[in-house]
C-alpha positions, 0 to 999 in steps of 0.5 A, spaced: 706 094 668 708 090 674 713 084 672 713 080 678 710 080 685 714 078 692 712 077 699 717 078 704 717 076 711 720 081 716 726 077 717 728 077 709 725 071 707 721 070 701 715 067 702 711 067 695 714 069 688 709 071 683 712 072 676 707 075 671 705 072 665 706 075 658 712 080 660 717 075 657 722 077 662 723 073 669 725 077 675 731 073 679 730 073 686 736 076 687 733 083 687 730 081 694 737 080 697 738 087 694 732 090 697 733 087 703 741 090 703 738 096 701 733 097 707 739 094 712 743 100 710 738 105 711 738 103 718 730 105 719 724 101 720 721 098 714 714 102 714 719 109 714 723 106 707 721 110 701 716 106 697 719 107 690 726 105 690 731 105 683 735 099 683 741 098 678 736 093 674 729 094 676 724 099 679 721 097 686 715 099 689 713 096 696 708 096 702 709 094 709 703 091 712 703 086 718 710 084 718 710 082 710 713 086 705 709 087 698 714 088 693 713 089 686 718 090 680 718 092 673 723 095 668 719 099 664 716 106 666 709 106 670 705 110 674 708 109 681 701 111 685 698 105 681 703 100 683 703 102 690 695 103 690 695 096 687 699 093 693 695 096 698 689 093 695 692 086 695 694 087 702 687 089 704 684 083 700 689 078 703 687 081 710 680 080 709 680 073 706 685 070 712 683 074 718 690 078 718 697 078 715 703 074 718 708 069 715 704 063 718 697 065 715 701 066 708 704 059 708 698 056 711 694 059 705 699 059 699 693 056 694 688 062 696 694 067 695 696 065 688 689 064 686 687 071 688 693 074 685 691 070 679 684 074 679 687 081 681 692 082 676 693 080 668 699 081 664 702 086 669 695 090 669 690 090 675 684 086 673 679 085 679 680 088 685 673 089 688 672 084 694 665 082 693 667 079 686 673 076 688 669 072 694 664 070 688 670 067 684 674 064 690 671 062 696 674 064 703 678 059 707 674 056 712 675 049 717 669 046 712 673 047 706 679 045 709 676 038 711 673 037 704 679 038 700 683 033 705 677 028 704 676 029 696 683 031 694 680 037 691 684 044 693 681 049 688 676 054 691 675 057 684 668 058 682 665 055 675 660 061 674 662 068 673 660 073 678 653 077 677 657 083 679 662 083 673 656 085 668 653 090 672 654 098 672 656 098 679 661 092 680 662 093 687 655 090 689 651 084 687 643 085 686 641 079 690 643 082 697 638 080 703 639 082 710 634 081 716 638 087 719 637 093 715 643 098 718 649 102 716 655 104 720 659 111 719 666 111 722 670 117 722 677 115 723 683 120 724 690 121 726 693 127 728 700 129 726 704 134 730 711 137 730 713 142 736 719 146 736 724 146 742 722 153 743 715 150 744 712 153 737 707 149 733 711 147 727 705 143 724 699 140 725 694 136 720 689 131 720 689 125 716 682 122 716 678 116 713 671 115 713 669 107 714 663 104 712 659 098 714 653 097 710 648 091 711 643 094 707 638 089 702 637 090 695 640 096 691 640 102 696 642 109 694 645 114 699 647 121 700 651 124 705 653 131 707 657 135 711 656 141 716 663 144 714 666 140 707 670 146 705 676 144 710 677 138 707 683 137 702 687 132 698 680 128 698 680 121 695 674 117 694 672 110 693 670 108 686 662 108 688 662 116 689 659 120 684 664 125 682 660 130 679 655 131 685 661 132 689 664 137 685 657 141 684 655 141 691 660 138 696 655 132 697 657 124 697 652 120 693 653 113 692 651 106 691 655 102 697 659 096 697 656 090 701 660 090 708 666 094 710 669 099 706 673 105 706 668 111 703 674 116 702 680 119 705 682 126 706 687 131 710 685 137 714 691 142 714 693 148 719 690 146 725 692 150 731 688 146 737 692 140 740 690 135 745 696 134 749 702 138 751 709 135 753 714 140 756 722 137 757 727 141 761 734 139 761 740 142 766 747 140 765 752 141 770 759 137 772 757 131 768 750 130 770 744 132 767 737 133 770 731 132 766 724 133 767 718 132 763 711 135 764 705 132 760 698 134 760 692 136 757 692 143 752 686 143 749 680 139 752 677 135 747 671 133 751 672 126 752 678 122 755 685 121 752 687 114 753 693 110 752 697 115 752 705 113 751 711 118 751 717 115 748 724 117 746 731 115 745 736 116 750 742 120 748 748 115 746 753 118 751 749 117 757 752 112 762 747 111 767 740 113 768 735 114 774 728 116 771 722 116 776 715 118 774 709 120 779 704 117 774 704 111 770 710 106 769 717 107 765 721 102 761 728 103 758 730 097 753 736 095 751 737 099 745 736 105 750 729 107 748 725 110 754 717 108 754 713 112 759 706 109 759 701 114 762 694 110 760 688 115 761 691 123 762 688 126 768 685 132 768 686 134 775 694 132 776 700 133 771 704 127 770 711 128 771 717 124 769 724 126 772 731 123 774 738 124 773 742 122 767 750 121 768 754 122 762 760 118 760 767 120 763 769 127 759 762 129 757 761 135 761 754 137 758 748 134 754 749 136 747 744 131 743 737 132 746 732 127 744 725 128 740 719 125 744 714 121 740 707 121 743 701 116 742 694 116 745 687 115 743 680 119 743 674 115 742 668 119 740 670 125 737 674 127 731 679 133 732 678 136 725 671 138 727 669 134 721 661 133 722 656 129 718 650 133 717 645 128 713 645 121 711 639 119 706 638 112 704 633 110 698 631 103 695 632 099 702 625 096 702 619 098 707 623 098 713 627 104 715 634 103 716 638 104 722 644 109 722 650 109 726 655 114 727 662 114 731 669 117 731 675 116 734 682 120 733 689 117 735 696 120 734 700 119 728 707 122 727 706 127 734 713 129 736 716 134 741 723 137 740 727 138 746 
């Protein structure tokens, strides 16, 4: 069970503190200072810091979203995955309520944040985390509600009635939903993680994906979705609306969807062999200078345009002067010696090239530390895992036939080439 939740800005300031009742122990704010000192000592990004940390007095769980650290503390044994999943759910709910996550939004909506935390967790245990129930309990902030609170002096957004969905067998959906439009959209969002060794061999290639659904269906719809190739899915994780027995028996998704936008499932697909982009770095050192050439291009054509291509790498520490040019895109070198090569849309008829001379520090004859190249891109309209939706049936939506929309996109996750 969690004993306290802190919200910390990306500068280390404690924005919000929520001591959980019934624990008999108050967590001192000094634990936030210990956490921040630990983060600084690691010398890495907050997003890459281990999610579970053992301090001298507490177990710490944290999630970093939108420049905000969601930090949970406890002194007793508990499931780390439950704590991390709850903090992720808090971040998602706050982002949905406030229209984003940043320090200013948190400070402008203190009351809403505290009210949501009061409903979402009780005595250290998760309680109500379904967005539709929370929206009935606590009205999302708006300009009208803020004006009324100023005029009437009443700042509480908490409803006096219990939501209907709390007594339902499907608490993620209410029974009186009505829409003029009768439609549902399925979006396959994937990230590809690739590691290529210095000799050009493919070390790792796997895809992490999510199926995101936006439902605008009236009544109490029942949906059934099947895939053409469900056997490729690994490490699947489902929304509570999924009927697990049907998935285990026939590899089909059967569910009553929540209203609005939600994540239906996530998955991982391992041991892929086709990567969309290649990057080939070449270095040759002589006489205190190093000649660098970096070639990039399309390795396996996905059939759609590869856009927003960015190649980033850290210049070695013993570089005194660098002169880098490219035949396509722009090159920027920051003060911390991070070089960013922005290509944009990858051309099919031309091979982008970054070249230049690196002048080494006096006394250094050859380049001994070679950079790791990090690649970013986005491909709209295709899932590189080749996962395809075969069928989507919808029942109990009234007389009109619902519209079904499908789309997919793939972006680079941890995509790196070693040199």
